[in-house]
C-alpha positions in Angstrom: 103.4 238.4 -50.0 103.5 241.6 -51.9 100.4 243.2 -53.3 101.2 242.6 -57.0 101.6 238.8 -56.2 98.2 238.8 -54.4 96.5 240.3 -57.5 98.3 238.3 -60.2 95.2 236.6 -61.5 92.9 239.6 -61.1 92.0 242.3 -63.6 92.3 245.6 -61.8 93.0 249.3 -62.4 95.9 250.8 -60.5 94.9 254.0 -58.8 97.6 255.0 -56.4 100.2 253.8 -53.8 103.1 251.4 -53.5 102.2 248.0 -55.0 105.3 246.4 -53.6 104.3 246.7 -50.0 104.2 243.5 -48.0 100.7 242.2 -47.2 100.4 240.4 -43.9 96.7 239.4 -44.0 93.4 240.0 -45.6 90.3 241.7 -44.1 86.8 242.5 -45.3 85.5 243.7 -41.9 86.7 247.2 -41.1 86.8 246.3 -37.4 89.6 243.8 -38.2 91.6 246.0 -40.5 95.2 246.6 -39.3 98.6 247.6 -40.4 99.9 245.6 -43.4 96.5 244.1 -44.3 94.8 244.0 -47.7 91.3 245.3 -47.2 88.6 244.3 -49.7 85.5 246.6 -49.8 82.2 244.6 -50.0 78.8 246.1 -50.5 76.5 243.9 -48.3 72.8 243.9 -47.8 73.0 246.1 -44.7 76.5 247.7 -44.8 78.9 248.9 -47.5 82.5 248.8 -46.3 83.5 251.3 -49.1 82.4 253.8 -46.4 85.5 252.8 -44.4 88.2 253.4 -47.0 89.7 256.3 -45.1 89.5 254.4 -41.8 91.4 251.3 -43.1 94.0 253.5 -44.8 94.6 255.4 -41.6 95.0 252.0 -39.8 97.9 251.2 -42.1 96.4 248.9 -44.6 98.9 248.0 -47.4 96.3 247.5 -50.0 92.7 248.6 -50.5 90.5 247.1 -53.2 87.4 249.1 -54.2 84.8 248.8 -57.0 85.3 250.8 -60.2 81.8 252.3 -59.7 82.8 253.6 -56.2 86.2 254.8 -57.4 84.6 256.9 -60.2 82.4 258.7 -57.7 84.8 259.2 -54.8 88.0 260.6 -56.1 88.0 263.1 -53.2 88.2 260.3 -50.7 91.0 258.6 -52.6 93.0 261.8 -52.8 92.6 262.1 -49.0 94.2 258.8 -48.2 97.9 258.2 -47.6 100.1 255.2 -47.6 97.8 252.4 -48.9 97.9 251.2 -52.4 94.4 251.4 -54.0 93.1 249.4 -56.9 89.7 249.2 -58.4 87.9 246.1 -59.9 84.6 245.3 -61.6 83.4 243.0 -58.8 85.0 243.1 -55.3 83.4 239.7 -54.3 85.2 238.1 -57.3 88.3 240.0 -56.4 88.0 238.6 -52.8 87.9 235.1 -54.1 90.9 235.5 -56.4 92.9 237.2 -53.7 92.2 234.4 -51.2 93.2 231.9 -54.0 96.6 233.6 -54.2 96.9 233.9 -50.4 96.4 230.2 -49.9 98.6 229.2 -52.9 95.9 228.2 -55.3 95.0 224.9 -53.6 92.3 224.0 -56.2 95.0 223.8 -58.8 96.4 220.8 -56.9 93.1 219.0 -56.6 90.7 217.2 -58.9 87.6 219.3 -58.3 83.9 218.5 -58.9 81.3 221.3 -58.5 77.6 220.4 -58.3 74.6 222.8 -58.7 70.9 222.3 -58.9 67.7 223.1 -57.0 67.4 219.5 -55.7 69.8 216.7 -55.3 73.1 218.5 -54.7 73.9 217.0 -51.3 72.8 213.4 -52.3 74.7 213.5 -55.6 77.8 215.0 -53.9 77.8 212.2 -51.4 77.3 209.6 -54.1 80.3 211.0 -56.1 82.5 211.3 -53.0 81.7 207.8 -51.8 82.4 206.4 -55.2 85.8 208.1 -55.3 86.6 206.9 -51.8 85.6 203.4 -52.8 88.1 203.7 -55.7 90.9 204.6 -53.2 91.1 208.3 -53.7 91.4 210.5 -50.7 88.4 212.7 -51.1 87.1 215.8 -49.3 83.7 217.5 -49.5 82.4 221.0 -49.0 78.6 221.5 -48.8 75.4 221.2 -46.8 76.9 218.8 -44.3 80.0 220.9 -43.7 83.6 220.6 -44.8 84.8 217.0 -44.5 88.5 216.6 -44.6 89.8 213.1 -43.7 88.2 212.0 -40.4 87.4 215.6 -39.4 84.3 217.6 -40.1 83.8 221.4 -39.9 80.5 223.2 -39.6 79.6 225.7 -42.3 77.2 228.6 -42.1 76.2 228.1 -45.8 76.1 225.2 -48.2 78.8 227.0 -50.2 81.1 228.9 -47.8 82.5 232.3 -48.4 85.6 232.4 -50.5 87.9 232.9 -47.6 86.7 229.7 -45.9 86.5 227.9 -49.3 90.2 228.4 -50.0 91.2 227.7 -46.4 89.5 224.3 -46.5 90.8 223.5 -49.9 94.3 224.3 -48.6 93.7 222.1 -45.6 92.8 219.3 -48.0 96.0 219.7 -49.9 97.9 219.7 -46.6 96.2 216.4 -45.7 97.1 214.7 -48.9 93.6 214.7 -50.3 93.5 214.5 -54.1 89.8 215.0 -54.9 87.3 217.7 -53.7 83.5 217.5 -54.3 81.9 220.9 -53.7 78.2 221.9 -53.6 77.7 225.2 -55.4 74.5 227.0 -54.4 73.0 229.7 -56.5 73.7 232.3 -53.8 77.3 231.1 -53.6 77.7 231.3 -57.4 76.1 234.8 -57.4 78.6 236.0 -54.8 81.6 234.2 -56.4 82.3 232.1 -53.3 83.8 229.5 -55.6 85.6 232.1 -57.7 89.0 231.2 -59.0 88.3 227.5 -59.2 88.2 225.9 -62.6 86.3 222.7 -61.9 87.4 219.5 -63.6 83.8 218.5 -63.7 80.7 220.7 -63.2 77.5 218.9 -62.6 73.9 220.1 -63.0 71.0 218.1 -61.5 67.8 220.2 -62.1 66.2 223.6 -61.6 62.8 224.4 -60.1 60.8 227.5 -61.0 59.8 229.4 -57.9 62.5 227.9 -55.7 64.8 230.4 -54.0 63.1 233.3 -55.6 62.2 236.1 -53.1 63.3 239.3 -51.5 66.1 237.7 -49.5 67.3 235.4 -52.3 66.9 235.9 -56.0 64.8 238.7 -57.5 63.5 236.4 -60.3 63.7 233.0 -61.7 65.8 234.4 -64.6 68.4 235.6 -62.0 68.3 232.3 -60.2 68.9 230.4 -63.5 71.6 232.8 -64.5 73.5 232.3 -61.3 73.2 228.5 -61.6 74.7 228.7 -65.1 77.8 230.5 -63.9 79.3 227.2 -62.8 79.5 226.0 -66.5 81.5 229.0 -67.6 84.5 227.8 -65.4 84.8 224.1 -65.9 86.8 221.6 -68.0 83.9 219.2 -68.4 80.2 219.4 -67.8 77.7 216.6 -66.7 74.1 217.7 -67.1 70.5 216.5 -66.9 69.4 216.2 -70.6 65.7 216.2 -69.5 65.6 219.6 -67.7 63.5 222.1 -69.7 66.0 224.9 -68.9 69.2 223.0 -69.8 70.0 225.0 -72.9 70.0 228.2 -70.9 72.1 226.6 -68.2 74.7 225.8 -70.8 74.8 229.2 -72.5 78.4 230.3 -72.6 79.7 226.8 -71.7 82.7 225.9 -73.9 83.6 222.7 -72.2 82.7 219.2 -73.5 79.3 218.2 -72.2 78.2 214.7 -71.1 74.4 214.2 -70.8 72.2 211.8 -68.9 68.5 211.3 -69.2 65.6 209.0 -68.3 63.7 206.9 -70.8 60.1 208.1 -71.2 61.0 211.7 -70.5 61.2 214.4 -73.1 64.9 215.0 -73.8 65.9 218.5 -74.5 69.4 217.1 -75.4 70.1 213.6 -76.6 71.3 211.6 -73.5 74.8 210.1 -73.7 73.7 207.9 -70.8 70.1 206.7 -71.0 68.5 205.5 -67.7 65.8 202.9 -68.2 64.0 199.9 -66.5 63.5 201.9 -63.3 61.9 199.9 -60.5 61.2 200.1 -56.8 62.3 197.3 -54.5 61.4 196.3 -51.0 63.7 193.8 -49.2 64.1 193.2 -45.5 61.5 195.9 -44.8 63.7 198.5 -46.6 62.8 200.2 -49.9 65.2 200.8 -52.7 65.6 201.3 -56.4 67.1 199.5 -59.4 67.7 200.8 -62.9 69.8 200.2 -66.0 72.1 202.5 -67.9 72.7 202.3 -71.7 75.0 204.3 -74.0 78.4 205.7 -72.8 77.7 203.8 -69.6 76.0 200.4 -69.6 75.0 198.1 -66.7 72.6 197.5 -63.9 72.6 199.6 -60.7 70.8 199.7 -57.4 70.3 202.4 -54.8 69.5 201.6 -51.1 67.3 204.7 -50.8 63.6 205.2 -51.6 62.3 208.0 -53.8 62.4 207.8 -57.6 64.2 211.2 -57.7 67.3 209.3 -56.3 67.6 207.4 -59.6 68.6 210.7 -61.4 70.8 211.7 -58.5 72.6 208.4 -59.0 72.7 208.8 -62.7 74.4 212.2 -62.2 77.0 210.6 -59.9 77.6 207.7 -62.4 78.1 210.1 -65.3 80.5 212.1 -63.2 82.6 209.1 -62.2 82.6 208.0 -65.9 83.8 211.5 -67.0 86.7 211.2 -64.5 87.7 207.9 -66.0 87.1 205.9 -62.8 86.0 202.3 -62.9 82.2 202.2 -62.5 82.3 199.2 -60.2 83.2 201.7 -57.4 80.1 203.7 -58.1 78.0 200.6 -58.1 79.3 199.8 -54.6 78.9 203.3 -53.3 75.3 204.1 -54.4 74.0 200.8 -53.1 75.4 201.6 -49.6 74.4 205.2 -49.0 73.8 207.0 -45.7 73.6 210.7 -45.7 73.0 212.8 -42.6 69.8 214.7 -42.8 68.7 213.1 -46.1 66.0 210.4 -45.6 68.0 209.8 -42.4 66.2 206.9 -40.6 67.6 207.6 -37.1 65.3 205.0 -35.5 63.6 201.9 -37.0 61.5 199.2 -35.4 58.3 197.4 -36.3 56.5 199.7 -33.9 58.0 203.1 -34.8 60.3 204.6 -37.3 61.7 208.2 -37.2 63.3 210.0 -40.2 65.1 213.4 -40.2 65.3 215.3 -43.5 66.2 218.7 -44.8 63.1 219.1 -47.0 62.3 222.8 -46.7 60.0 223.7 -49.6 57.0 222.2 -51.3 58.7 220.1 -53.9 61.2 218.5 -51.5 58.3 217.9 -49.0 56.2 216.2 -51.6 59.1 214.1 -52.9 60.1 213.0 -49.4 56.6 212.1 -48.2 56.0 210.1 -51.3 59.4 208.3 -50.8 58.6 207.6 -47.1 55.3 205.9 -48.1 57.5 203.2 -49.6 58.4 202.1 -46.1 54.7 201.1 -45.8 53.9 202.8 -42.5 50.4 202.6 -41.0 50.5 206.3 -40.4 52.9 209.0 -41.8 53.3 211.9 -39.3 55.1 215.0 -40.6 56.6 217.5 -38.1 57.6 220.6 -40.0 58.2 224.3 -39.7 58.4 226.7 -42.7 61.2 229.3 -42.6 60.6 232.9 -42.0 61.9 235.7 -44.3 61.7 233.4 -47.3 59.2 233.4 -50.2 55.6 233.0 -49.0 55.1 230.3 -51.6 57.5 228.0 -49.6 55.3 227.8 -46.5 52.1 227.6 -48.6 53.4 224.6 -50.6 55.0 222.9 -47.6 51.7 223.0 -45.9 49.8 221.8 -48.9 52.1 218.9 -49.6 52.2 217.8 -46.0 48.4 218.1 -45.8 48.1 216.0 -49.0 50.6 213.2 -48.3 50.9 212.9 -44.4 48.2 211.4 -42.2 48.9 214.0 -39.6 50.9 217.3 -39.9 52.3 218.9 -36.8 53.2 222.5 -37.7 55.9 224.0 -35.6 58.7 226.6 -35.7 61.6 226.3 -38.2 64.1 229.1 -38.7 61.6 231.9 -37.9 64.3 234.5 -38.5 62.7 237.9 -38.1 59.1 236.7 -38.5 56.9 235.3 -35.7 55.6 231.8 -35.7 52.1 233.2 -35.8 52.8 235.1 -39.0 54.3 232.0 -40.7 51.4 229.8 -39.4 48.7 231.9 -41.1 50.1 231.2 -44.5 51.1 227.6 -43.7 47.5 226.8 -42.6 46.2 228.0 -46.0 48.4 225.4 -47.6 47.4 222.7 -45.1 43.7 223.4 -45.7 44.3 223.2 -49.5 46.0 219.9 -49.0 43.0 218.6 -47.0 45.0 216.8 -44.3 44.6 216.7 -40.5 47.0 219.0 -38.6 47.7 220.6 -35.3 50.1 223.5 -34.4 52.7 223.4 -31.6 54.9 226.5 -31.6 57.9 225.0 -29.7 59.8 222.5 -32.0 60.9 220.3 -29.1 57.3 220.1 -27.8 56.1 219.2 -31.3 58.6 216.3 -31.6 57.8 215.1 -28.1 54.1 215.2 -28.9 54.6 213.1 -32.0 56.6 210.4 -30.2 54.4 210.3 -27.0 51.2 210.1 -29.0 52.6 207.5 -31.4 50.5 204.5 -32.6 52.0 201.1 -33.7 53.4 201.2 -37.2 53.9 205.1 -37.2 56.6 206.7 -39.3 57.4 210.1 -37.9 59.4 212.5 -40.2 60.9 215.7 -38.8 61.8 218.0 -41.7 63.1 221.5 -42.5 66.4 221.6 -40.5 67.9 218.2 -41.3 71.6 218.1 -40.6 71.7 221.7 -39.2 72.8 222.2 -35.6 71.0 225.4 -34.9 67.6 227.1 -35.0 67.4 230.8 -35.9 65.0 233.3 -34.2 65.2 237.1 -34.3 68.6 236.9 -35.9 70.1 234.6 -33.2 71.2 231.0 -34.0 70.4 228.9 -31.0 72.3 225.5 -30.7 69.8 222.8 -31.6 69.7 219.5 -33.5 66.6 217.6 -34.6 68.5 214.3 -34.5 70.0 214.8 -31.1 66.8 216.0 -29.5 64.7 213.3 -31.0 67.1 210.6 -29.9 67.0 212.0 -26.3 63.2 211.7 -26.3 63.4 208.2 -27.7 66.0 207.4 -24.9 63.6 208.7 -22.2 61.0 206.3 -23.4 63.4 203.4 -23.5 63.4 203.0 -27.2 67.1 203.6 -27.6 70.0 203.1 -25.2 
């Protein structure tokens, strides 16, 4: 593919060089730059590959993409390069996304795409939508927290929303496998870095946004920036499905020119009039299993049930129902799907018996911890034990609030390590304990996560429900920048097996 073809959907300024050279590959890592490649300069948190322009040009790169800001300040370096075509762009991360779209043949153009963003509920809503589409007979792939799922194969991802090179690769694989629909979780970080760039979503979905969540030195500088990044999804969609009750919904929709379908719950203050009104919400408890029922009125009408606890799942289900309606799919398939949900790492009851139940969940901040523990009370345990570890190098408020909510809603909290990253367990524990004391609950601290889980199981009492939270579906635990292979589910099942509770 020649350089001009690779850049055909990208606004760029030509600086120098032969634009008709053949491009044989794409690189953003200067160590992987080679003859014939297109090299895209990226300014990262720790390293800016604009410093490698001369190096990659000398290596024989056919094309080098730089930022306009850098180009304006480094004409001397540009003049010193030979051979490579050089172009400048406003945002090299967006350029990267659009270049990979071209490289893989614009796979999203051949799929019906649904993008979902929100502080809470992305994964559950994505699964509800995907399962509804599958129930309707559509071959559906997903990209999100639980990996890239393509047919009967699943691929691990480092982030909820993968980098644009992976995103386009997996979308191309979906097209190759005959998949027609793709459901994609779009995180605020992913939107900020244009990981979904180049995709015009057939439906963009908004669940909610929480103040204070994902705001910190390693994420978003402010809530305004967090909100702005969430809103980017609604500038590149054909239809929008949004929560009419969220206080920030008007700001989320700023700049959105697509038709908007709204859903909201009766009894809540509606910022926008709901096209689909959710009412008659009720909890159920059948065969020792909690669930939910509700009714929809308006554009969608009918009675629905969800086989999950937690009132928050009613609005997740409403978002899925609205999305299926916006796609013109018969709602009987959504009814079937949302009443038969199982999501890895989301209220995932990996073991249940009258004597002991064990749940693994991804809850990793105060709000999600509170919502989960309240939901688990609906299983009517005699004691609720919460094993959790707050993440390092994240906003201090996260660990404070996780501790407070666990202290308030669990009968016993067992504080352990999560993703410590570059902080020590002891540093994280100091703040977590402040929250636990504010919550007023009993707690103990066990640094090693495996030991903490083993302690909870070996000191169980009849009727206990143990929940292990923070890592959920993830298959690693990070410490000092190293991701060590680990799974809460697999380790917990191994301990249960040792004690003869599972085969």
